[in-house]
KEDRENDREN-896066 format. One record per atom (N, C-alpha, C): residue number from 0; residue in three letters; atom name; y, z, x. Coordinates in Angstrom, 3 decimals. Example, Ala and Ser with C-alpha at 12.3 -4.5 7.8 and 13.67 -1.06 7.14 Angstrom:
BEGIN
   n res atom    north       up     east
   0 ala    N   -5.690    7.800   13.190
   0 ala   CA   -4.500    7.800   12.300
   0 ala    C   -3.300    7.800   13.200
   1 ser    N   -2.250    7.080   12.850
   1 ser   CA   -1.060    7.140   13.670
   1 ser    C    0.030    7.870   12.900
//
This chain:
BEGIN
   n res atom    north       up     east
   0 met    N  143.042  107.953   99.666
   0 met   CA  143.023  108.972  100.540
   0 met    C  141.939  110.264  100.250
   1 val    N  140.758  110.417  101.547
   1 val   CA  140.031  111.156  101.281
   1 val    C  140.469  112.654  101.934
   2 lys    N  139.577  113.873  101.575
   2 lys   CA  139.811  114.902  102.817
   2 lys    C  138.709  114.832  103.119
   3 val    N  138.787  115.198  105.049
   3 val   CA  138.095  115.146  106.054
   3 val    C  138.061  116.353  106.958
   4 his    N  136.583  116.975  106.335
   4 his   CA  136.387  118.308  106.727
   4 his    C  136.015  118.487  108.011
   5 leu    N  135.896  119.067  109.103
   5 leu   CA  135.181  119.617  110.524
   5 leu    C  133.693  119.725  109.937
   6 gly    N  133.020  118.788  110.770
   6 gly   CA  131.369  117.945  110.494
   6 gly    C  130.799  116.988  109.751
   7 gln    N  132.585  116.450  109.418
   7 gln   CA  132.323  114.616  109.127
   7 gln    C  132.709  113.790  109.646
   8 cys    N  132.123  112.961  110.011
   8 cys   CA  133.143  111.816  111.305
   8 cys    C  133.970  111.621  111.790
   9 gly    N  135.113  111.794  110.202
   9 gly   CA  135.958  111.382  110.690
   9 gly    C  136.591  111.888  111.751
  10 val    N  136.373  113.375  112.116
  10 val   CA  137.097  114.380  112.854
  10 val    C  135.746  114.193  114.214
  11 cys    N  134.618  113.362  114.439
  11 cys   CA  133.706  113.427  115.081
  11 cys    C  134.111  112.183  116.087
  12 ala    N  133.920  113.284  117.714
  12 ala   CA  133.953  112.582  118.996
  12 ala    C  133.824  110.689  118.680
  13 his    N  132.329  110.362  118.042
  13 his   CA  131.863  109.445  118.217
  13 his    C  132.140  108.219  116.990
  14 phe    N  132.925  108.592  116.615
  14 phe   CA  133.515  107.913  115.610
  14 phe    C  134.856  106.861  115.912
  15 gly    N  134.383  105.775  115.817
  15 gly   CA  134.926  104.981  116.641
  15 gly    C  135.231  104.637  117.922
  16 glu    N  134.244  105.434  118.588
  16 glu   CA  134.839  106.117  120.140
  16 glu    C  134.418  104.183  120.811
  17 his    N  134.189  103.708  120.571
  17 his   CA  134.412  102.162  121.342
  17 his    C  135.601  101.521  121.150
  18 his    N  136.632  101.834  120.661
  18 his   CA  137.366  101.270  120.489
  18 his    C  138.648  102.380  121.006
  19 gln    N  139.416  101.384  121.532
  19 gln   CA  140.514  102.410  122.280
  19 gln    C  141.546  103.701  121.218
  20 glu    N  141.551  104.461  121.711
  20 glu   CA  142.582  105.561  120.482
  20 glu    C  143.198  104.861  120.001
  21 thr    N  143.289  104.629  118.538
  21 thr   CA  143.733  103.545  117.506
  21 thr    C  144.904  105.047  116.895
  22 glu    N  145.914  104.014  115.929
  22 glu   CA  146.786  105.189  115.936
  22 glu    C  145.943  105.859  114.659
  23 val    N  145.092  104.958  113.893
  23 val   CA  144.628  105.511  112.483
  23 val    C  143.363  106.548  113.095
  24 leu    N  142.702  106.315  113.516
  24 leu   CA  141.958  107.367  114.043
  24 leu    C  142.582  108.752  114.803
  25 his    N  143.952  108.334  115.245
  25 his   CA  144.622  109.704  115.460
  25 his    C  145.214  110.087  114.064
  26 arg    N  145.597  109.731  113.133
  26 arg   CA  146.072  109.777  112.064
  26 arg    C  144.974  110.989  111.266
  27 ile    N  143.898  110.354  111.385
  27 ile   CA  142.879  111.199  110.785
  27 ile    C  142.693  112.404  111.460
  28 arg    N  142.563  112.398  112.541
  28 arg   CA  142.080  114.023  113.003
  28 arg    C  143.325  114.570  112.968
  29 thr    N  144.550  114.295  112.971
  29 thr   CA  145.462  115.253  112.691
  29 thr    C  145.936  115.629  111.336
  30 thr    N  145.247  114.798  110.738
  30 thr   CA  145.768  115.065  109.111
  30 thr    C  145.141  115.272  108.170
  31 gln    N  143.116  115.218  108.687
  31 gln   CA  141.982  115.852  108.230
  31 gln    C  142.223  114.588  106.927
  32 glu    N  142.941  113.206  107.063
  32 glu   CA  142.787  112.717  105.505
  32 glu    C  142.752  111.467  106.127
  33 ala    N  141.595  110.493  105.606
  33 ala   CA  141.377  109.195  106.002
  33 ala    C  141.461  108.090  104.668
  34 pro    N  141.797  106.803  104.511
  34 pro   CA  141.710  106.054  104.031
  34 pro    C  140.329  105.856  103.176
  35 glu    N  140.317  105.568  102.075
  35 glu   CA  138.662  105.990  101.217
  35 glu    C  137.624  104.730  101.848
  36 leu    N  138.014  103.541  102.284
  36 leu   CA  137.121  102.402  102.679
  36 leu    C  137.690  102.485  104.093
  37 ile    N  137.930  103.294  105.210
  37 ile   CA  137.683  102.582  106.648
  37 ile    C  135.955  103.263  106.646
  38 val    N  136.175  102.365  107.804
  38 val   CA  134.209  102.192  108.282
  38 val    C  134.669  102.016  109.702
  39 glu    N  133.877  102.803  110.607
  39 glu   CA  133.841  102.586  112.034
  39 glu    C  132.670  102.682  112.286
  40 glu    N  132.433  102.364  113.963
  40 glu   CA  130.767  102.107  114.678
  40 glu    C  130.489  103.485  114.883
  41 cys    N  129.603  104.071  114.547
  41 cys   CA  129.160  105.580  115.582
  41 cys    C  128.817  105.149  116.564
  42 gly    N  129.160  105.740  117.570
  42 gly   CA  128.925  105.795  119.401
  42 gly    C  128.083  106.801  119.735
  43 his    N  127.935  107.781  118.575
  43 his   CA  126.632  108.695  118.854
  43 his    C  125.102  107.874  120.028
  44 pro    N  125.124  108.393  121.085
  44 pro   CA  123.609  107.989  121.712
  44 pro    C  122.527  108.093  120.743
  45 ser    N  122.195  107.976  119.699
  45 ser   CA  121.153  107.867  119.027
  45 ser    C  121.262  106.550  118.247
  46 asn    N  122.534  106.707  117.661
  46 asn   CA  122.465  105.884  116.756
  46 asn    C  123.084  104.503  117.445
  47 glu    N  123.735  104.252  118.400
  47 glu   CA  124.441  103.367  119.415
  47 glu    C  124.119  101.894  119.069
  48 lys    N  122.349  102.115  119.730
  48 lys   CA  121.541  100.513  119.401
  48 lys    C  121.372   99.988  118.308
  49 leu    N  121.695  100.919  117.106
  49 leu   CA  121.995  100.442  115.808
  49 leu    C  123.162  100.093  114.741
  50 his    N  124.402  100.987  116.270
  50 his   CA  125.128   99.806  115.535
  50 his    C  125.972  100.198  114.196
  51 leu    N  125.509  101.551  114.095
  51 leu   CA  125.612  102.382  112.908
  51 leu    C  126.967  102.388  112.733
  52 arg    N  127.765  101.789  110.905
  52 arg   CA  128.961  101.719  110.564
  52 arg    C  128.621  103.168  109.696
  53 val    N  129.655  104.115  110.192
  53 val   CA  129.439  105.447  108.908
  53 val    C  131.811  105.371  108.418
  54 thr    N  131.657  105.767  107.245
  54 thr   CA  133.026  105.915  106.683
  54 thr    C  133.392  107.717  107.026
  55 ala    N  134.879  108.083  107.087
  55 ala   CA  135.168  108.944  107.409
  55 ala    C  134.055  110.370  106.971
  56 val    N  133.693  109.870  106.205
  56 val   CA  133.851  111.542  105.142
  56 val    C  131.712  111.367  105.201
  57 ser    N  131.243  110.617  105.989
  57 ser   CA  129.660  110.839  106.603
  57 ser    C  129.545  111.680  107.179
  58 gly    N  127.966  112.123  107.509
  58 gly   CA  128.201  112.798  108.354
  58 gly    C  126.374  113.034  109.427
  59 cys    N  126.485  114.016  110.005
  59 cys   CA  124.989  113.461  111.023
  59 cys    C  125.166  115.449  111.660
  60 asp    N  123.492  115.447  112.228
  60 asp   CA  123.607  116.633  113.089
  60 asp    C  123.973  116.395  114.666
  61 gly    N  124.314  114.893  115.079
  61 gly   CA  124.685  114.723  116.015
  61 gly    C  126.485  115.147  116.334
  62 phe    N  126.876  115.364  115.259
  62 phe   CA  128.667  115.985  114.978
  62 phe    C  129.003  116.370  116.356
  63 glu    N  130.081  116.262  117.543
  63 glu   CA  130.707  116.153  118.411
  63 glu    C  132.226  116.427  117.820
  64 ser    N  132.922  117.559  117.688
  64 ser   CA  134.193  117.378  117.036
  64 ser    C  135.476  116.621  118.454
  65 ala    N  136.221  115.724  117.862
  65 ala   CA  136.546  115.431  118.715
  65 ala    C  138.100  116.099  118.274
  66 val    N  138.446  117.107  118.020
  66 val   CA  139.561  118.123  117.757
  66 val    C  139.007  119.053  117.711
  67 ser    N  139.914  119.954  118.074
  67 ser   CA  139.560  121.796  118.814
  67 ser    C  140.255  122.687  117.413
  68 val    N  139.525  123.671  116.897
  68 val   CA  140.314  124.393  115.640
  68 val    C  140.998  125.195  116.414
  69 gln    N  142.268  125.365  116.181
  69 gln   CA  142.953  126.775  116.390
  69 gln    C  142.783  127.861  115.474
  70 arg    N  142.851  127.973  114.473
  70 arg   CA  142.162  128.965  113.838
  70 arg    C  141.576  128.401  113.054
  71 gln    N  140.515  129.801  111.903
  71 gln   CA  139.456  129.083  110.553
  71 gln    C  140.483  128.463  109.510
  72 gly    N  140.107  126.939  109.718
  72 gly   CA  140.879  126.111  108.797
  72 gly    C  141.907  125.676  109.037
  73 asp    N  142.109  125.459  110.219
  73 asp   CA  143.344  124.302  110.580
  73 asp    C  143.475  123.939  111.590
  74 ile    N  142.896  122.563  111.741
  74 ile   CA  142.752  121.609  112.831
  74 ile    C  143.530  121.244  113.583
  75 arg    N  143.593  121.167  114.653
  75 arg   CA  144.414  120.637  115.923
  75 arg    C  144.419  119.506  116.904
  76 pro    N  144.924  118.584  117.244
  76 pro   CA  144.608  117.533  117.915
  76 pro    C  144.319  117.973  119.795
//
């Protein structure tokens, strides 16, 4: 498992966006940990036509949080 931080794909709304909410995506977003080899398609509008596949610890300038920050360093669904 790898730690996923705010700003990385694993906690981005576009990570796995074209799949219905899966247990794996929910677990990544709530625990901030992801399997090292997980790869999902990025649904960000600028990447969508490329069918770009990214890991949970990838990142870009198009990040949009899939979770809300309750207090500094604490991410909640």
